ZABA-881315 format. One record per residue (C-alpha): x, y, z. Coordinates in steps of 0.1 Angstrom, whole numbers, padded with zeros to 4 digits, always signed. Each point is the difference from the previous one (the first is absolute). Layout:
# ZABA-881315
XYZ...
//
This chain:
# ZABA-881315
-0034-0938-1046-0017+0012+0031+0015+0026+0019+0000+0000+0039-0016+0029+0018+0025+0020+0018-0003+0008+0038+0007+0037-0004+0007+0018+0033-0024+0028+0005+0003+0029+0025-0029+0027+0007+0021+0023+0021+0035+0015-0006+0031-0013+0017+0017+0023+0027+0036-0011-0006+0023-0028-0018-0014-0027+0022-0031+0005-0021+0017-0005-0034-0009-0022-0030+0028-0017-0019+0006+0003-0036+0031-0013-0025+0012-0015-0031+0025-0025+0016+0028+0024+0000-0015+0032+0014-0021-0002+0031-0022+0028+0015-0020+0005+0032-0029+0025-0007-0020+0017+0024-0019+0032+0009+0003+0023+0030-0007+0035+0015-0033-0001-0018+0018+0012-0032+0030-0018-0009+0008-0030-0021+0033-0016+0010+0023-0028-0011+0031-0018+0012+0020-0012-0034+0026-0025+0002+0019-0024-0025+0013-0035+0007+0034+0010-0009+0000+0032+0023+0028-0011+0024+0021+0025+0018+0035-0001+0012-0007-0021+0030-0023-0025-0021-0034+0014+0011-0028-0003-0026-0010+0036+0002-0031+0020-0010+0008+0026-0029-0020+0028+0016-0037+0009+0013-0021+0018-0028-0026+0023+0012-0027+0015-0022-0019+0027+0018-0038+0008-0011-0022+0027+0012-0010+0000+0036-0026-0025+0008+0004-0021-0031+0000-0033+0022-0022+0014+0029-0013-0026+0025-0036+0010-0006+0003+0001-0039-0008-0027-0027+0032-0022-0003+0007-0033-0015+0035-0014-0003+0003-0035-0021+0029-0020-0008-0010-0012-0034+0017-0035-0002-0010-0007-0035+0025+0028-0011+0019+0008+0031-0014+0034+0003-0009+0021+0031-0031+0020-0010-0012+0028+0026-0033+0017-0006-0013+0028+0020-0027+0026-0007+0023+0023-0019+0030-0021-0012+0008-0031-0016+0035-0017+0005+0017-0028-0018+0035-0013+0010+0018-0032-0016+0037-0010-0003+0005-0006-0037+0002-0038-0006+0026+0007-0029+0020+0030+0013+0015+0012+0035-0025+0026+0004-0028+0010+0025-0027+0017-0020-0029+0021+0015-0029+0017-0015-0020+0026+0019-0030+0015-0013-0026+0025+0016-0034+0015-0007+0014+0033-0004+0036+0015-0003+0020-0004+0032+0036+0007+0011+0023-0028+0008+0034-0003+0018+0023-0029-0007+0029-0005+0025+0028-0025+0009+0011-0005+0035+0035-0015+0008+0009-0013+0036+0036-0014-0006+0024+0025+0010+0039+0001+0012-0003-0017+0034+0017-0022+0023-0023-0029+0014+0006-0011+0035-0033-0018+0011+0010-0036-0005-0037-0008-0005+0001+0021-0028+0031-0015-0013-0018-0032+0000-0011+0008-0034+0034+0000-0015+0021-0031-0010+0022+0012+0026-0025-0003+0028+0015-0009+0035+0033+0014-0009+0026+0003+0027+0004+0038-0012-0024+0029+0013-0009+0013-0032-0010-0005-0038-0001+0029-0026-0028+0011-0021+0005+0022-0030-0023+0027-0011-0021+0000-0032+0010+0021-0029-0024+0025-0017+0004+0003-0035-0012+0027-0026-0014-0012-0033-0008+0019-0030-0036+0012-0004-0029-0004+0026+0012-0028+0018+0016-0010+0033+0024-0028+0006+0024-0014+0029+0020-0030+0008+0019-0019+0028+0036-0006-0009+0021-0024+0017+0033+0017+0008+0011-0028+0022-0007-0039+0003+0000-0025+0027+0011-0026-0025+0036-0002+0006-0003+0003+0036-0022-0032+0000+0023-0019-0021+0032+0008+0021-0020-0010+0032-0005-0034-0018+0036-0007-0009-0007+0012-0037+0019+0032+0000+0022-0012-0030-0035-0004-0020-0008+0034+0009+0032+0014-0011+0002-0018-0034-0038+0004-0007-0006+0033+0010-0019+0010-0029-0025-0027+0009-0013+0020+0030-0039+0000-0004-0005+0029+0025+0027+0026-0011-0012+0024-0022-0036-0016+0000-0023+0031-0009-0035-0002+0001-0024+0030-0003-0032+0012-0022-0012+0028-0021-0035+0017+0002-0019+0019-0023-0039+0003-0012-0020+0017-0023-0013+0034+0010+0028+0004+0026+0031+0024+0003+0029-0002+0024-0005+0022+0030+0030-0011+0023+0030-0024+0000-0023-0030+0007-0036+0016-0007-0023+0003-0030-0033+0020+0000-0029+0005-0023-0033+0022-0002-0028+0005-0021-0004-0034-0014-0027-0028+0005+0024-0028-0007+0037-0005+0010+0021-0033-0007+0034-0006+0021+0027-0026-0013+0027-0010+0025+0024-0021-0016+0030-0016+0018+0034-0016-0008+0027-0017+0016+0036-0002-0016+0037+0001+0009+0013+0036-0002+0033+0018+0009-0020+0029+0013-0034+0007+0009-0005+0025-0029+0007-0026-0025-0035-0015+0008-0017+0029-0014+0004-0003-0037-0008-0038+0003-0034+0009+0015-0006+0026-0022+0004-0021-0032-0019-0029+0018-0028+0025+0008-0003+0016-0035-0003-0035-0015-0033-0009+0021-0031-0001-0019-0028+0023+0011-0025-0010+0028-0025-0007-0026+0024-0022-0022+0012-0019+0031-0034-0011+0015-0011-0024-0025+0032-0023+0001+0002+0007+0039-0036-0016+0003+0006-0028-0025+0030-0013+0020-0022-0002+0032-0028-0016-0018+0024-0029-0012+0015-0001+0035-0035-0008+0015-0011-0022-0028+0028-0025+0003-0009-0012+0037-0022+0006+0027-0017-0017+0031-0034+0013+0010-0016-0016+0032-0037+0005+0014-0022-0018+0022+0004+0024+0033+0017+0029+0013+0033-0018+0007+0000-0011-0036-0005+0034-0013+0027+0013+0022+0025-0026-0011-0012+0005-0036+0009+0037+0005+0032-0004+0018+0013-0023-0031-0008+0025-0025+0014+0029+0019+0033-0019+0006+0005-0010-0036-0007+0035-0008+0027+0013+0024+0024-0026-0015-0005+0013-0035+0005+0036+0012+0036-0009+0012+0009-0031-0018+0015+0012-0034+0029+0021+0011+0039-0003+0003-0002-0017+0033-0022-0025+0017-0030+0010+0021+0009+0009+0036-0018-0022+0026+0000+0027+0026-0022+0026-0014+0006-0004-0038-0002+0035-0016-0028+0012+0021+0015+0009+0036-0013+0031+0014+0014+0024+0028+0008-0013+0036-0012-0028+0016-0035-0012-0002-0022-0003+0031-0001-0038-0003+0038-0006+0007+0007-0016+0033+0037+0010+0014+0019-0027+0016-0011+0008+0035-0038-0007-0010-0012+0037-0005-0013+0016-0029+0017+0030-0011+0002+0026-0031+0031+0017-0010+0008+0017-0032+0033-0005-0015-0014+0010-0037-0010-0018-0030+0034-0017-0007-0003-0020+0032-0009-0036+0002+0005-0028+0024+0029-0024-0011+0014+0024-0023+0011-0003-0036+0013-0036-0001-0018-0029-0015-0011-0028+0023-0008-0031-0023-0025-0016+0024-0020+0032-0002+0007+0010-0037-0008-0034-0015-0037+0002+0011-0008+0028-0025+0011-0023-0028-0013-0035+0008-0035+0014-0009+0011+0012-0035+0004-0034-0013-0038-0008+0002-0012+0035-0008+0020+0001-0033+0020+0029+0010+0033-0017-0006+0017+0028-0016+0000+0018+0035+0024-0024+0013+0028+0012-0025+0012+0029+0024+0005-0029+0029+0021-0023-0020+0018+0028-0019+0010+0012+0036+0014-0030+0011+0018-0008-0033+0016+0033+0000+0014-0008+0033+0017-0032-0011+0037+0012-0007+0003+0019+0034-0019-0030+0017+0028-0025-0015+0028+0022+0016-0019+0003+0031-0008-0036+0002+0037-0009-0006+0012+0026+0028-0024-0011+0027-0002-0039-0007+0028-0009-0022-0023-0017-0024-0011+0002-0037-0033+0010-0011-0023+0026+0018-0017+0000+0033-0026+0030+0004-0007+0012+0036-0037+0000+0010+0002+0037+0001+0020+0021-0026+0008+0034-0012-0009+0006-0036+0035-0008-0010-0003-0035+0018+0021+0006+0033-0010-0003+0035-0015+0029+0017+0026+0014+0022-0016-0008+0034-0008-0036-0010+0036-0006-0011+0016+0017+0031+0017+0031+0007+0036-0001+0013-0010+0004+0037-0028-0027-0002+0021-0023-0020+0029+0003+0023-0025-0009+0030-0012-0030-0019+0032-0012-0009+0010+0002+0038-0030-0022+0008-0022+0028+0012-0029-0001-0025-0030+0022+0000-0035-0016+0002-0004-0021-0030+0037-0003-0008+0002-0037+0011+0025-0019-0020+0036+0005+0008+0026+0010-0026+0018-0029-0015+0033+0018-0001+0017+0035+0013-0008+0015-0034-0035-0014-0007-0017+0022-0026-0036-0013+0005-0026+0026+0009-0005+0001+0036-0039+0004+0000-0012-0034+0014-0035+0006-0018+0017-0001-0034+0035-0013+0002-0007-0034-0015-0036+0008-0014+0009-0008-0037-0032-0018-0014-0017+0032-0013+0024-0002-0029-0012-0032-0010-0037+0010+0004+0008+0027-0026+0010-0028-0024-0035-0019+0009-0018+0031-0006+0017+0004-0034-0006-0035-0010-0037+0004+0007-0002+0032-0018+0017-0016-0030-0024-0029+0003-0030+0022-0004+0012+0024-0024+0023-0023-0022+0025+0029-0006+0031-0016-0010+0021+0029+0001-0010+0007+0038+0011-0036+0008+0034+0003-0017+0009+0037+0006-0013+0004+0037-0009-0033+0017+0027-0024-0011+0031+0023+0006-0013+0006+0035-0006-0037+0007+0033-0011-0011+0018+0026+0022-0021-0006+0032+0003-0040-0005+0039+0005-0004+0000+0015+0034-0020-0028+0017+0020-0026-0017+0032+0014+0012-0014+0012+0037-0016-0031+0012+0026-0031-0002-0005-0019+0030-0017-0032+0002-0020-0015+0028+0000-0037+0012-0024-0011-0029+0023+0014-0026-0024+0028-0008+0014+0036-0002-0004+0016+0032-0012+0037+0001+0019+0015+0029+0009+0024+0013-0035+0015-0009-0032+0016+0012-0036-0005-0009-0011+0035-0013+0004+0028+0026-0018-0019+0027+0022-0031+0009+0037+0011-0003+0016-0029+0011-0012-0028-0026+0012-0032-0015-0016-0009-0033-0025+0027-0001-0033-0007-0018+0000+0032-0021+0035-0005-0013-0004-0037-0009-0037+0007-0014+0014+0031-0020+0029-0021-0016-0022-0031-0008-0028+0021-0016+0025+0021-0020+0022-0027-0011-0030-0021-0008-0014+0029-0018+0029+0007-0021+0005-0039-0009-0036+0002-0013+0008+0028-0023-0004-0012-0039+0027-0020-0014+0031+0019-0012-0007+0031+0025+0028-0013+0024+0034-0010-0011+0008-0039+0005+0026+0004+0027-0020+0023+0022-0032-0022-0004+0018-0032+0010+0019+0018+0030-0032+0016+0013-0017-0034-0003+0027-0016+0021-0003+0030+0026-0038-0005+0003+0003-0035+0009+0027+0011+0028-0022+0024+0015-0018-0010+0033-0036-0006+0001-0025+0025+0013+0001-0002+0039-0031-0014+0017-0009-0013+0034-0026-0027+0009-0020+0005+0029-0034-0017-0002+0002+0015-0036+0027+0010-0023+0008+0037-0002+0028+0022-0014+0024+0017+0022+0022+0033-0004+0032-0021-0004+0016-0034+0011+0010+0019+0030-0005+0033+0011+0004+0027+0029+0000+0037+0007-0034+0015-0009+0002+0034-0008-0029+0008-0024-0037-0010-0010+0003-0019-0030-0010-0035-0008+0028-0014-0020-0013-0036-0001-0031+0012-0023+0023+0013-0026-0004-0037-0014-0037+0012-0007+0009+0034-0012+0021+0013-0019+0014-0033-0007-0032-0021-0007+0008-0035+0012-0030-0003+0019-0034+0010-0011-0034-0007-0017+0004-0029-0026+0035-0010+0012+0010-0029+0023+0003+0007+0037-0027+0025+0003-0006-0014+0035+0036+0010+0009-0004+0035-0012-0031+0004+0020+0015-0017+0031+0027+0026-0002-0024+0027-0004-0018-0008+0032+0032-0001+0021+0016+0032-0015+0014+0021+0029-0012+0035-0011-0033+0006-0013-0018+0030-0015-0033+0009+0013-0020+0032+0013+0007-0008+0035+0039-0005-0008+0025+0029-0003+0005-0016-0034-0026+0014-0022+0016+0000-0035+0029+0014-0015+0026-0025-0017-0017-0028+0022-0012-0027-0024-0028-0020+0020-0025+0011-0026+0021-0013-0029+0010-0034+0017-0037-0005+0010-0012+0001-0036+0030-0020-0012-0013-0028+0024-0034+0002-0010-0015+0015+0032-0026+0020-0014-0017+0013+0032+0035+0011+0015+0008+0016-0032-0031+0019-0002+0005+0013+0037+0034+0011-0006-0003+0016-0034-0030+0018+0016+0025+0011+0028+0024+0013-0023-0027+0019-0020-0015+0017+0029+0034+0011+0018+0011+0030-0014+0018+0030+0016-0022+0018+0023+0019+0032-0008-0007+0000-0036-0031+0007-0021+0009-0023-0030-0014-0035+0010+0029-0019-0018+0027+0021+0020+0007-0031+0021+0024+0000+0031+0020+0008+0016+0003-0034+0012+0037-0011+0000+0010+0023-0027-0016+0033-0009-0030+0016-0017-0013-0008-0026+0014-0035+0007+0002-0018-0033+0006-0035+0016-0034+0002+0017-0017+0005-0035+0021-0024-0017-0007-0027+0024-0037+0006-0005+0003+0000-0038+0020-0034+0001-0023-0016+0024-0032+0009-0018+0014-0014-0033+0011-0031+0016-0036-0003+0015-0014+0003-0036+0027-0022-0017+0031-0018+0003+0018-0009-0030+0032-0021-0008+0012-0014-0035-0026-0024-0010-0025+0005+0027-0025+0028+0010-0020-0001+0032-0031+0023+0000-0014+0013+0032+0024-0022+0022-0005+0023+0034-0033+0015-0010-0027+0008+0027-0037-0007-0001-0020+0033-0005+0026+0017-0022-0004+0006-0036+0028+0009-0024+0006+0013-0034+0036-0003-0012+0026+0000-0028+0036-0014+0011+0033-0013-0019+0013-0035+0004+0031-0019-0012+0002-0005-0035-0013+0033-0010-0033-0009+0009-0027+0022+0011-0030-0012+0023-0032+0020-0001-0030-0009+0021-0031+0009+0021-0012-0019+0030-0030+0012+0016-0031-0015+0019+0021-0032+0005+0004-0009-0036+0024+0009-0029-0016+0025-0023+0028+0000-0025+0034-0015-0004+0027+0006-0028+0035-0014+0003+0021+0006-0029+0021-0031-0012-0021-0022+0025+0003-0031-0020+0035-0012+0017-0010+0012+0034-0014-0019+0031-0027+0023+0011-0014-0005+0034-0032+0020+0012-0001+0000+0037-0034+0007+0019-0001+0030+0024+0005-0009+0035-0024+0006+0029+0011+0015+0034
//
């Protein structure tokens, strides 16, 4: 099988600080690697499960390797390459050769440093967390308790450990936890008391151990070496629940002792990455924009692979690759640019997961064949079910589960979204804050007070839709049975009980409701109707015997009772956000959710003209001139789904060429709505490009449905039915096309579109 060329990132000058870092990772451990001071090699290291007592996703530490003065002199030969084929950063100077990689099979950062002659080296670990009280509310914004009605949040110091032999070690031990406070606030105090042993933060302990060939311990967090021409350094990390910080040390020592040597680990590491790159690619050429899009696609897929195989899902607001402070590209609410340094543990929007943002890392994994990386996402939501049932009963008095749009890692609202006592008291008294529109239904109303999120429930159903597509492509029956169906049954049970009213036409009436975050007073919102129709229809289409007879019959009746997608006729028919809607407080286009993620309108489907008319009338539009230039905004995806090739080209090019001005790495996008590197921005780019190349449903494949004239493409993508499509289109003609299992497919080859 032909392998795609990799768009390696190559720099010919050293960096000066962490904003000039390159990313490395193995799916669980992430690293930012950079040079500074003309002689230092530095790295931030973190893990997907390094949650502190306040539910911040933290760095483990900063590793510093000091070489002789002038090793990275500005006027000396220097090449730094991110070798994508094997996920390795290679630095070559006149005197030194350095390779750094995160072992694909073990939680360890490995470095090999060789010189022409014997040289001294100093390895140190730098910690910044100390026992302190945080009073700056902007800094507190990084916590799940941001905007708390109290002045301070506590941060605890890291612990230095003393391993045997020539090694150094440290950890962060959560001696406290915000979990019980969070549950108490949300009328779940009884659960906190009876399930105290389930607190996911208390006693969580994360840290690392470092040693290396040719090194001796020279301080509590320092190693050194002299008289050698080659050194290897290994930093291995762990995260477990321990009663005491010191309990982590023997665990890390045993783990570290069992690691294979640098030489023995290298071949399996390279093999994993070779298999990863071989299973999927899209390579575009034809002009400079095509090259930028091709590079952006590959680099974003690499970033997902670096962070997508850990215990928790990918964080949309920076993933594992945030760095110190605020980048130069951040624009404050008053419109001015600012640069403040709150340390490398800070990220805008903090530690909670927003579904609208998180999902955009996972939709592209279906066609790229990276379906195993969706496991952390579904596992987190499934782990939340027991507490979520109790929360749903306490807040809504219904069976089943409703999942907030924004959740903690244990499945509750973030405190500020649910409402602190003073805020809730004001809301109950009819004095809402901005965005807190709906009045309470009674004196003890337990709904969240945040108007943007209070009845924004459809993300849970989109998770099921994502799972159904993953199953359709992978054919993984266990994933369907163990992950997707349990979530679907719980979420649908809530909807079945929550919306009981009927309209004059006898159909179910979805009210009170809202249409995403944007239209906060809505009746029969399109995203909710589209989600229910798409998910129930998808479940009923599963192979015979997958569902029970009773639930299949009940869902069939329910499907017939749902209202139709709301439309309006004004010269032409188009979709609208809801049957009725008011109070616009955000910039989404909810009506286009019937194009993506719920694909009722698009290429090869009835009503394409309705979808395109809706696109033309959309209220919020992404462009180089608009303040909307990427992030989670879905214009590129929806343009591709509607077969608008030139619009899709313009928009994916905008995404591919709009990165953070304060970061050197070209795929550190943002900050946009969120933070750097913005994973939504790259996810949208990937998904839009995939749908420009191919759109596939069960029984039908459309090739180049939104492809512009002048662009060539070489690709390998995955389709429903465990099919793989490999093709090359160049110079206006198909050079190669292979579709596994093509016999029972309708395959439509579309012509590229002229401007």
